[in-house]
N, C-alpha and C positions, 0 to 999 in steps of 0.2 A: 504493500500500500504506500509506504514511504517512497519507494522507488518511482511509482507512478506519479505521486504528487510532485516529486523532484523534477521529473521529466516535463510535467505540465508547467511547473513554475519556471523552469529554464527556458522552455519554448515561449512562454509569455514574455519573459525578459528579452529574448532575442528579437521577437516581433516588435516589442516596445522600443528597443534600442534602434532598430533600423527605421522604424516609423518616425522616431524623434529626429534621427539624422536626415531622413528624407524631407521631413517638415522643415528642419533647420536650413537645408540646402535650398529648398523652394523659397523659404522666407528670405534667404540671402539674395537669391536671384531676383526676387521681387524688389528688394531694396536697391540693388544695382540698377535694375530697369528703371525704377522711379528716379533714382539719382541722375542717371545718364539722360533721361528724357528732359529733366529740368535743367541740366548743366552743360550738355554738349553743345558745341558751336559747329555749324557746318562750314567747311572750307569748300568754296564753289569750284575752284580750279587748281590744278597743279602747275600750270604754266602761264597763266594770265599776268600781264604787266599792270593790271588794275588791282590794287590791294585793298579795296573796300571791305572784302570779306575777312581780312586779317586785322582790321583796325582794332578789334577787341583786345589784341595782344598788347597794345600800347599801355593800357592800364596795368596789366599783369607784369609787364617787363620794365616799367618806368624806372624803378630804382635798381635794376639789375645791371651789373657790369659784365657778367659772363653768362652766356646762354649756350647750353649744350644741346646739340641735335644728334640723337642716336639713330640707329637703324637696326631692325631685327633681322639682320642678315646682310651680307655684302653683295647680294646679287638681285636686288629688286629695283626695277626701273622706276616705279612710282615713288619709292623712297628718295631716290636721287633727284627726281623732278621736284618733289615737295620741298626737299632741303635746299635745292638751288633757289627756288622761289622765296623761301623764308630768308635765305641769306640776302637776297636782293631787297626784300622788305626791310629787314633789320638795318641794312646799310643806308637805304634811301630815306626811310621814315623814322629811324630811331638812332641814327648816328653811330652805329657799330662800324668800326674802321679796320678791324683785323679779323681774319678767319684762320684758325689753327686746325690743320688736318692731321688725322692719324697716319702720318707718314714721316719721313726723315726730316728732322729739324734743319740740319745743314743743307740738304739738297733743296728743300722748299725755299729756304732763305736765298740761296743762289739763284734759283729759278725766278723768284719774285723780283730780283734786281733788274731783270731784263724783260719783264712781262709786258711792258709798254711797247717793246720793239719786236719781240719774237712772235712767231705763229702761235696762237693759243694752244694748239694741239701739242706743240713742243713744250710749252710752259707746263701744261698738265702732266705730260709724260715724265718730264724732268723732275717734277715734284712728287706726285702721288703714286702710291702703290698700284699695281696692275689691276686690282679688283675695281678701281674707279676709272680705268681708261675707257670711258664710255661716252657716247654722244650726249647723254643727259648731263654729265659732269662737264663735258666740253663747253656746253652752253654757259656754265658759270665762268669758265676761263675766258670765253669770248666777252662776257660782261666785264670781267676784270680788266681786260685790255682796253675796252671801250672807255672805261672810266679812269684809266691810268693818267690821262692828261688833264683831268678835271681838278678842281680845288678840294675834292673829297675822294681821293683814290681808295680802293679797297685793297689793303695789303694782305699778304698771306705768308704763312710759316708752317712748319711741321712740329709735332710734339712727341713723335715716337722715338725710342732709342734704337730701334732696329735699323741697320744700315742697308736697307733694301733699295735698289735703284742703280742705274748705270753711272750716274754722275758722282758717285762716291770716289771714283778714280781720281778726281781732282782734289780730294780732301787732304792728302799728305802735303801737297804744295801750299794749300790754303793755311794749314797749321804752321808750316815752316815759315811762311811769309809773316804770319802774325808774331811768332816767337822771335824771328830775326831782328825785329825792332828793339828787342831787349837783350838777347844773347845769341850770337851766331852759332856757338857750339851746341847749345840746347836746341836750336832750330834744326840743325842737321840731325840731331839725335831723334827728335820727334818725327821728322820726315822719314827716316829709316825705319823707325818702329811702326809707323802707320802704313808704310809700304809693306812691311812684313805682315801686319794685320790683314791687309787686303789679299795678300797671297794665301794666307791660311783660311781666310773667309771663303775664298773661291773653291776650297776643297769640299768633298761630300760631308754631310752633317756630322757623321761619326768621327771622321778624321779631323774636321774643324774643331769639334769640342775637345777631342783628345789634345790637340795642339794648344787650345786655349787653357786647358787644365795644366798642361806642362809649363806654360809661360804665364800663368795667371798673375803671379806677383810682379813680374816685369811689366806686363801690360798695365795693370792697375796703378802701380807706383809711377810709371812714366806719364800716363794720362793725367793723373791727379797732380803730379808735379808741374805739368804744363799748365793746367787750369789755375793752379796757385800762382805761378809765375806771372801769367797774364793779369790775373786779378790784382796782384800787388802793384802792378805797373800801369793800370788803366789810364791814369792821368797823362801818361806819355804818348798815348795814341791820338792821332789826328782823326782817324775814322773809327769812332768809338763802337759803332754797331758791329763792324767786322771783328773787332777785338772781343766784344762780348760774345758773339756767336762762336768764335774760335775757343774761347774759354768754356762755354757750355757744351760745345762739341766734345772737347776733351773730357768733361765731366760725365756726359752720357755714355761715352765709349767705355769709361771705367765701369759704369753701372752695367753696361751691356756684357762686359766680361764677367762681372759678378753673377749676372743672370744666367749666362751660358754655362757657368761652372757651379751652379747651385746644387745643393746636396739632395733636394727632393723637388717634386713637381709644384708643391705649394709655394716654396721659395722662388722657384723658376718663374711662376706666373706673377707673384706679388712684386718681385724685383723689377719686372718690366713696368708694371702699372705704377709703382712708386716712382720710377724714373720718369715716366710720362707726366705724373703730377708735378714733379720737380721742374720739368721742362715748361709746363704751363705757368707755374709760378715765376720762372725766369722770364718768360715772355711778358707776363702781366706786370712784373715789378721792375724789370731791368731793360728789356728790349723795347716794350711799348707801354711805359708807365702812363697811367691815367686814360688809356684807350679802352673802349668797350670791345670785347672779344667774343667771337662765335667759335665754338668747338664742334668739330665734325668727326664722329667716331661711332663705334658699335655700341649698342645698348649695354652690353656687359661691362664695357670700360667706364661708361659715364654714370652707372648706377651708384646710389649713395650707400647702400648696405648689401652689396653682393655677398658678403661673408655670412649673412643671415639666411641665404637661400640653401636649402638642403641639397647637397651634391648628388648627381646621378652618374652612372657609368657611361651614359651616352654622350655626356657633355664634358669636354676637356676642362680641367685636369682631373675631374672626379673627386675633388676635395673642395671644401669651402675655402674661398679665397677673397681677400680684400682687394678691391679694384680702385682705379684712379679716382673715380667719383667720391670715394670715401675720404681721401685726403683733401680733395678740393672743397667738399662740403664744409669741413672743419676750418679750412683756411679762409674761405669766402662766404661764411655763414651770413645769410641775409642779402648777399650780393650776387647769388648764382641761381639760375633757373634751369632745370634739366627736363628735357622732353624725350620720352621713349617712343618708339614707333612699332606698331603691331598691325597684323593683317589677319583676315579670316580665311582666305583661300587663294588659289591661283597656282602659279609656277614661278620658280626662281633658279638662280645658278649658284653653285658653291664657289669656293675660292679658285677652283680649277676650271670654272666655267661650264661645269656639267649641270644640265637642267634637272631639277627635281620638282615633284608635285607637292603642293600644300593643300591638304584635304580640308573640307569644311569643318570648322571648329565644332566640337561636340558640346552639347548642353552642359552648363556648369563652368566651362572654360571662360577665361576673361574675354577672349575675342568674341565669343558667342553672345555676350551680353549686349553687343552693339547691333545685333541683327534686326531688332524691331524698330530701330531708328531709321529715318529717311536720310538720304545723302550718302554718297560714296566715300567721302573724306570728312572725318570728324575730329574735333579737338575737345578734350575735357581737362579741366584744371583741378588739381588736388590741393594746391597750396592754400587757397582760401579756406578749405575745409580743415586743413591741419592747424590753421591759426586759431580756430575756435577752441573754446575752453573744453577740457576733458578729452578723452579718447572715444571716438565713435567707432562703430562696427567696422568702418572702412580701414581703420588703422590697427586693427587687431586680428581680423579674420583673413587668412591667406586665400588666394585664388590660384588657379593653374593658368599660366601664360606660356606660350611656346617660344623657345629659343630657335632662331632662324626659321620660324614658322612651322617647325616639325617636332622638336623635342620638348616635352612638357616640363615646366619648372614651377614649383610651388613657392609663392612669395606673397608678402603683404605689399602689393604693387604700389600702394599709395605712399609707402615709406621709401620706395626706390626712385621715384620720379616726382617732379612737381606737376607734370602734366603728361598726357599721352596723345599722340596723333594716331588715329585708326584709319586704315585704308582697307576697304572691303575686299578688293581683289588686286593681286600684283602679278607682274609678268617679268621675264628676264630683260635685263638692259641690252642696249645695242652697243656692242663693243667696237672700238675704233680699228681693230686689226684682229 
């Protein structure tokens, strides 16, 4: 009799448990639906030069010095179009004068010097990583060239520590010329060291990392010594920006060696993002002080609390990691606004330009909560909700949102971004070659 009663009680408990959870999920979906209907703003176009539909951003971003534009994957045409249009709006309507790309700091700086004279396609390729060598991003570089001769040019720079790109071959000479103004012997030493770096970098990844481990101390000490030498003698330089970039180039190369020789994957990822945050701080405080800056990168890098997201085996590195946005949030509290990008369905390309499909978001996923809203492109702000007293359900209950449009991640999304742009359907970009 006791056994029968136990089974009945246990079954009642299970039914009640699942009923409560289903009711809770339905209740949460209802709350999201209501919130999005009341607070979402429709973006009318991804390419229009008329910015009337973006004017609502002026109030949100009025006091912000840094605006971060993410992307939920490096191969979505509509993300690139939307970001290009937002950059134009921020430049024309809100006096943002610098855009920092997730690409090489040194190579983008050198590309920017000649952006007013060179073919925009060359400027783009000389600066940005290959995932952005697309017609959609070329449109932005055409805009940059067009505005270069005005009294309000849009300058660009990179913030990544990775030395990807063909124009790194000119870097040893650049460092040598910078140091030669202070010490000829040290200039020759850094030239030879950086030439050696490029030789080892050109090897296959396993051989490259083996060499970096064997020469770790030599690389780090030499690059840090170079950065210190330039910093201590900045007053002697006529062209201060070249000297500053040479100094920071040496700094991030030391950081890159530390990253490549990290003891585990967590450190490997975090050293890169810490270095990128340091580069942003250098850009904001040293290279372009008092200028308003736009940051262009992946959602994962710009998130405020990536370390709070439970890791999954499908998403590299498979462990919880702190990312660039975490450092920037603390440094620029109150002065930064971060926008994540998400989509419901379509197709995209991975970093190797292979097309993959994005299936319709399932019920309960963050992306699915936009389905009932009209409009193909929507924006929702979380910051004003965060400013309200107390913690609402939005800042405590996690949702599932997809990395690169396919891999589910559980997160309290309102704690990761200040706002989100949702694009109902995406497609692959049109590559330049």
